N, C-alpha and C positions, 0 to 999 in steps of 0.2 A: 561788200557788205559786212558789217559787224555782227558777231553773234549776241552779244550780251550788251553791249554800249549802245545808248541811245544816238541815232543818226537820223538824217531826212529819210534814209531808207529802212531804218528800224525805229520808227517813233516809240514803240512799246519797250525800247532797251532802257537801261539804267545809266545813272552817273557812274563814272570810274569809282568814286569814293563809296557810293553804294555795294558794287560788286566786291570791292576789297573788304568792305566790312562785314558782308555776307560770308566770306571766305574765313575771315577771321573769326567769326562767331563759330562757324563749323569746327575750326581747328580746336577753339577752345572747349567745345562739347568733346571732341575725340579726346583732349588732354584729361577731362575729367574721368574718362574711362579707364585710362591706364596710370593714374597718378599712385595708386597703391601696388601696382606690379612692380615688385623688386628686382625681377630679372634684370640683367644687363642690357639686353636688347630694349626693353621697354623704358630704361633710363635713359638711353642713348636717342630713341625716338622722342621722348618727351624733352630732352634737351634741345634736339633740332626743332621740335615744334615751337619751344620757346624763343628760339632765335627767330624763327620765320614769323611769329607774332609781332617781335619787336620791328621787324623789318615792314612788315604788313601796316603796322601803326605809322611807321615813319611815312610809307606810301599813302595811306589814307589822308595824313596831314598835308602831303604835298599835292594830292587831287584836290583836297578842299580849298587849298591856296589858289590852285589853278581856276578853280569854278569862281572863287570870289573875284580874281583878277578879271575874268571874262564878264562876270555880272557887272562889276563896276565900270568897265571899259564899253560894254556894249549891250547891257541889260540883260534881263534874263533870257535863257535859252528858250527858242520857239521849236527846236528839233522835235519834241514829243507832239507837236501840233502839226508836223510836218513842214516846218519852217526851214529856212536855209542855214547851214552851219554860220557860227560867228566868225570864224577865221578858217584859213585854209581854202583850198580849191575843191569845187564841186565835182 
């Protein structure tokens, strides 16, 4: 069973792009707290976070593309209503 993502076992879960976007938002908020900190450690963490944000943005776009592919091929997901997965094995 997944902890965060919607599946037939977890109909209250979220789409992958939603989870990634929430994480990205949290990182952005944390970045705002350290932007004025001029210590080397804070600068290094901020630089790392900026790289992570770029990677997360790429991941969000890929997840959205996958959702669009599945929507076009199989229609909207019914997993949140307890429906079967659109692809893969049960």
